[in-house]
VORO-644388 format. One record per residue (C-alpha): residue in one letter; y, z, x. Coordinates in nm, 2 decimals. Each point is the difference from the previous one (the first is absolute). Example, Ala and Ser with C-alpha at 12.3 -4.5 7.8 and 13.67 -1.06 7.14 Angstrom:
VORO-644388
{atom A; {-0.45; 0.78; 1.23}};
{atom S; {0.34; -0.07; 0.14}};
END
This chain:
VORO-644388
{atom X; {0.00; -0.02; 0.00}};
{atom X; {0.33; -0.04; 0.13}};
{atom X; {0.27; 0.24; 0.08}};
{atom X; {0.22; -0.09; -0.26}};
{atom X; {-0.27; -0.10; -0.24}};
{atom X; {0.08; 0.24; -0.37}};
{atom X; {-0.30; 0.13; -0.18}};
{atom X; {-0.09; -0.18; -0.32}};
{atom X; {0.22; -0.26; 0.10}};
{atom X; {-0.17; -0.15; 0.32}};
{atom X; {-0.32; 0.17; -0.01}};
{atom X; {-0.21; 0.22; -0.26}};
{atom X; {-0.07; 0.36; 0.17}};
{atom X; {-0.38; 0.07; -0.20}};
{atom X; {-0.07; -0.36; 0.14}};
{atom X; {0.06; 0.02; 0.37}};
{atom X; {-0.15; 0.37; 0.03}};
{atom X; {-0.33; -0.14; -0.20}};
{atom X; {0.05; -0.31; 0.28}};
{atom X; {0.05; 0.28; 0.26}};
{atom X; {-0.33; 0.21; -0.12}};
{atom X; {-0.21; -0.30; -0.03}};
{atom X; {0.08; -0.15; 0.40}};
{atom X; {-0.05; 0.36; 0.15}};
{atom X; {-0.33; 0.08; -0.21}};
{atom X; {-0.15; -0.39; 0.12}};
{atom X; {0.16; 0.05; 0.33}};
{atom X; {-0.23; 0.37; 0.02}};
{atom X; {-0.31; -0.14; -0.09}};
{atom X; {0.03; -0.28; 0.22}};
{atom X; {0.05; 0.24; 0.29}};
{atom X; {-0.23; 0.25; -0.08}};
{atom X; {-0.28; -0.26; -0.08}};
{atom X; {0.07; -0.13; 0.36}};
{atom X; {-0.01; 0.35; 0.13}};
{atom X; {-0.39; -0.01; -0.14}};
{atom X; {-0.06; -0.31; 0.15}};
{atom X; {0.09; 0.07; 0.32}};
{atom X; {-0.24; 0.28; -0.03}};
{atom X; {-0.31; -0.15; -0.08}};
{atom X; {-0.24; -0.05; 0.27}};
{atom X; {-0.01; -0.34; -0.06}};
{atom X; {0.38; -0.08; 0.05}};
{atom X; {0.07; -0.17; 0.33}};
{atom X; {0.41; -0.15; 0.09}};
{atom X; {0.07; -0.29; 0.01}};
{atom X; {0.29; -0.17; 0.21}};
{atom X; {0.36; 0.03; -0.09}};
{atom X; {0.05; -0.33; -0.28}};
{atom X; {0.32; -0.19; 0.25}};
{atom X; {0.12; -0.12; -0.38}};
{atom X; {0.08; 0.32; -0.15}};
{atom X; {-0.02; 0.25; 0.27}};
{atom X; {0.22; -0.09; 0.26}};
{atom X; {0.23; 0.34; -0.02}};
{atom X; {-0.33; 0.23; 0.08}};
{atom X; {-0.10; -0.27; 0.26}};
{atom X; {0.33; 0.06; 0.19}};
{atom X; {-0.04; 0.33; -0.01}};
{atom X; {-0.33; 0.03; 0.09}};
{atom X; {0.06; -0.23; 0.31}};
{atom X; {0.35; 0.20; 0.05}};
{atom X; {-0.15; 0.38; 0.02}};
{atom X; {-0.34; -0.12; 0.13}};
{atom X; {0.22; -0.10; 0.32}};
{atom X; {0.21; 0.29; -0.01}};
{atom X; {-0.24; 0.26; 0.00}};
{atom X; {-0.28; -0.18; 0.21}};
{atom X; {0.19; 0.08; 0.35}};
{atom X; {0.12; 0.33; -0.11}};
{atom X; {-0.38; 0.08; -0.04}};
{atom X; {-0.10; -0.13; 0.33}};
{atom X; {0.25; 0.10; 0.22}};
{atom X; {-0.16; 0.13; 0.33}};
{atom X; {-0.33; -0.13; -0.09}};
{atom X; {-0.04; 0.28; -0.29}};
{atom X; {0.12; 0.06; -0.31}};
{atom X; {0.36; 0.14; -0.01}};
{atom X; {0.01; 0.26; -0.18}};
{atom X; {0.30; 0.22; 0.04}};
{atom X; {0.08; 0.39; -0.18}};
{atom X; {0.22; 0.02; -0.30}};
{atom X; {-0.01; 0.36; -0.08}};
END
């Protein structure tokens, strides 16, 4: 809804609330079912989709290049005390 929208003129609050609730319920079901699928002993992760998951691929590549050298400094994992 646009910031200048007027309730009852530009949108119906009941309809907006209904769509929001339905969308969240659908999203919750998808996430719950994905979590159950990942817990299955038959689950095997596959490669990321370059078409749909480009941002995820970029993040994983950045993270791996960032953390990799920090894990092998001096030939063994470089752990630092944080306390």
